[in-house]
N, C-alpha and C positions, 0 to 999 in steps of 0.2 A: 447944413452940416455934412461934412465928408470925413469919414474915418478910413485910414489906410493901414492895413496890417501887412508889413513888408518883411518877408523872409524870417519870420519868427519861428523859434523852436524851443523845446523845453526838455531837460533831462540829458543824461549822458548819451551821446550819439543820437539824440532826438527820440529816445524811447517813449517819453511822456507825450511828446508832440513833434512829429517830423516837421521839416521846413515848410511853412505855409504862408501864402500871400493871398489877400482878398481885400475888397473894398465894400464899405457900407455908406449909403448916402440917403439923404432925406427923400421921401417919396418913392422909395424902391424897396421891394421885398426880395431878398436873395437867400439862397440856401447853399450850404457848403457840406461836403462829405467828410465826416470824421467818425471813424469806428473804433471799437473796443470800449470797454467800460470807462476808462479814465480820460481819453483824449477829448471827447466832446466838452466835458467840464473844464479841462485845462484851456482849451481854445476859447471857451466863453469867458473865462476869467481874464485871459490876456486881451481879448478884443474889447472888453469893457474897462480896462485899466485897473483891474483888481489883482493882477499877478504880472510880475516882470518876466519877460522872456529871457532865456539864456543867450539867444542870438536874435538879431533883427530889431525892429522897432515898430511902435504903433503911434500914429500921429492923428490928431483931430484938427481939421482945417489947416493942414500943413505944418503944425507945430506939435512938439511933444509936451503934453500936459495931462498927466494921469489923473490929477484931481478933477480937472474939468471933464475929463472923459468919464470918470465914475459918476459925476453929478448928472450928466446928460444922457448916459446910457444905462438902462436897467438890465439886470441879469435875471431871467425868468425861468423858474422851474429847473434849475441846475441840480443834478443829483448830488446829495451830501453837502450842498452849499445853500441853495435857496428853495429847495423843494420842501413842501410841508410834509409832516408825518402822515402816512396813509390813514391812520386811525382818527385824526382830528376832523371834526365836523366842518362842513363848508362855511357855516356861519362864523366859527372861530377863526378860520383862515382869513375871512373877509375882515373881521374885527381887527386882527393884527395888522393887516395891510392898511386899513383906514387910519390906524394910529401912526404908522410910519409916514403916511401922507399928511399928517397934521389935521385929520378930520375926526369928528366924534366917532368913537369906536365901541359903543355899548352894544350888547346883543340886539337891542331894538334897532339901532342904526344899521347894523349888519344885515338884519332881515329886510329893512326898507331898501337898502342898496341892492340886495339880490332881487327884490321885487321890481326895481326899476329896470333891471336888465333881463327880467323874465324868468328867473330861476328861484323864486321864493319857495317853491315846494321842495327844493333840495337843501334847504338850510340845515336841517338836522341830519343829513346824510354824510357819512364819512367821505372825505375827498378821494380816498383810494378806491371808491366804488363809483365815482362820477365818470360819465362818458368822456373819452379823450377830447372830442371837439368842445364840449362844455367846459372841461377843465382848462383848455387853452384859452377859451374866451374869457373866463373869469380871471385867470392869472394875468392875462395881458391887459385887461381893463383895469385891474388893480395896480399894475405897474405904471401905467400912464397917468394915474391920479396925481402923482407928485408934480409939482409945478415946473421943475427944471428938466424933467425927462422929455427928451426929443426922439428917443428910439429905444429899442430893446433887442437883446439876443435871447432867442428861445432855444433851449438846449434839449435835444433828443425827445421831441414830442412823440416820435414813433415808438418809443419804448412802452407806451401805454396801450398800444394796439390801435384798432380802428383803421379807417381808411385815411390815407394821407391827404386826399382831396379836401376833407373836412377842415382840418386845422391849417392847411396851406391857404385856403381861400380866406380864412380869418386873418392870416398874416398879410395877404395882399390887400385886404380891406383896411387894415391899419396903415399900410403904405399909402393908400388912397386918401386917408385922413391926414397925411402929412408927416408920418413917422418914418424913421429909418429902421428897417427890420432885417435881421439876419436869423435864419433858422439853421441849426446844426442837426444834420440827419445822418442816418446810415445808408448803405448802398441800396437796399430795397426801396426805401422811401424816395431816394433820389431818382431811381429809375421811373417811378410813377410820376413824380412832380415834373420832370423835364418834358413829359409828353402832354402836359396840360396846356391849353391854349394861352392862359394868362402868363405861364412861365415862358413860353416860346415867343410871345409878343413883347416881353419886357425889353427895354433898351439897356443892354448890359455893356459896360465899358470893356475895352479889349483885354484887360488883365483880370476881369471878374472870373469867378469860379463856376459860373453857370452859363448856359445849361451844362450839367455834368453828365457824362456818359455813365450808364449803369455799371456799378462796380468798377469804375475806372481805376481806382487805387485802393485796395483793401487795407493798406497801411495807414490810411488817414490823410495822406498828402492830398492837397487840393489841385495838383497839377493834372490837367486833362490830357488823356492819352487819345490820340487820333488813331483809332483802330477800326478798320472796316468790319462791319458785322459779317459773320459767316453766312453764306447763302443757305436758305432752307432747302432740304432735299426735296426733289420732285416726288409727288405721290405715286405710288406703284399701283397699277390697276389690280382690282381684286381677283380678276381671272388669272393674272400672272402669279399672284400669291398662292391661289388654290392649286395651280399646276405645279408650282415649286414644292408645295407641301406634299403633293402626291408623289412627286419624283423622289423626294427625300425620305419617304416612308420606306423602311427596310422590308424587302420582300423575303418570304421564307425560301430557303435553299432546298430545292427538291431532292438533291443528292445527299443532303445532310440527314443523318439518322435521327429519328425522333427519340425523345427520352424513353418512350415505352419500348422501342426497338433496342436501344442500347441496354436497357435493363434486362430485356429478354435474352440478349446475347451474353450478358454476364452470367445469368442463371444457367444452371445445367439443364439442358433440354432432355427430357426422358426419352430413352430409346424405345421404339415400338416393339411390342412383344409379338413374336412370331405366332404364338398360340392364342393371341387376343382376338376375340371375335368382333365383328362390326357392331356398331351401336344401333344398327337398324333392327336387330333382333337379339336382345340380351339373352345370354345363356348362363348356365350354372357355372360357378367358379371352378368346379371340379374338372370341367372340360378345358379351362384356360390355364390352370396352374400346372406347370411342368412337374413331373414326378422324378425325384432324384434317382440316380442309377442304383444306389445301394439300398433303396427301400423297395421292397417287392410290392407290386400293385395288388390291390385287394381283388379277390375273385368276385366277379359279378354274375357268373353263370352263363356268360355269353362269350363265345369264342372271339378272339381278336380278328379273325378273318371273316370274310363275308359268308353268311350262311347260305345254304342251298335255296332258302326261301327268297333270297335276293334283297334282304334287309341291308341297307347301306351302313357302313361304319362311320364313326365321327369324322375320320379323315375324308371319306367320300362326301360327307355332308358339307364340310367346309369348302371342298373344291367345287361343288356343284353351284352354289349360289353365293359363296363367300361369307356365309353366316351360318351359325348353328341353328337348328330348328328347335 
C-alpha cells in the first residue's frame, strides 16, 4: 500500500493546514512536522481520507478512493476526534475498541486482552494517567485489530509528555510487522527522532518529509529547509575570563571625594577659639570664655599684672606650654 498526500491544504490561505506533501507506505514508519493545536488533527483526517482538502489530493495506490483509504488506514489518538476522555478507565477504552473490531467487548474480555499484552494491572486506571509509551502501545494495538486496517496515523503523541524515543520505537516496531505508519509530531519531538539510528537508517523516498531538521518550519509546512547549523562558539579559557572580570571591575577614584568628606564640606566647620586651651590639660571654662567689653570683670584680689613674687599670669601660662595649668 502506498499513500501519497500531494500539495494538500485546508482553510483560507492555508490557516488550518498549509500546503503539505508526504508519502506513507507499507513497512515504513515516518514522522511529519505539524504544529499548533489544530493542524496535526487536520492533517491526520486528510491523510486517512476522513476530510477533504481545499487544495491538492490524496491517493492510495495511485488512485483517489477515500472510502478505501478510510477502511485501510486508522486514525489513532487524534485530539477531539479519536482520543478517549482522560477520565475513562483503560478497560473501558479497550472494550469500546474491541466492539469496533467485531470482537467480544465485555469487561472480562477487555481485562483478558490487557493481560495478553502485559498491562492487566492498569485496567482500572484512567487512561489520562497512563504513561505515554503504554498509551501509544495500547491504542496502536487496538487500531490494528480490525481486519482491513493496514496502517495508521498517530497524532501528536508528544503532547502527553515522556521521551519521544519510547513511542517512536513502538511506531517502528509496527512498521517491521508490515504496517504503514505516520506519526505527526511537533518540532521538539522531530529534533529528537531524526537523531535516532532507526530514523536515519530508514530508506526514505526523495519527496518524503523525513528526516526533518529541528524546527524547520514552525508554521506546520513539511518543506525541509536546508540551513547550515550555526557553529558553536569556542570555549574561553577560565584564566581569560577571570582577567576580564578583574579589568572590568571599577576601581575607586582616588581624587573623588568620599561621602564623608562631601558631607563635612557641606557642614559648617567650627572656627577655632583663640582662647580655647589644648585638650592635653583641660582648664576651667572661665579661662576660655571671652569676657564682653561692656561687662566688668569680677575682682579676684589679684592684680592683672605679674606680681613681684613672679607668679605668672594666665597669658603667660598659655604661652609657656600652650596649655593652662
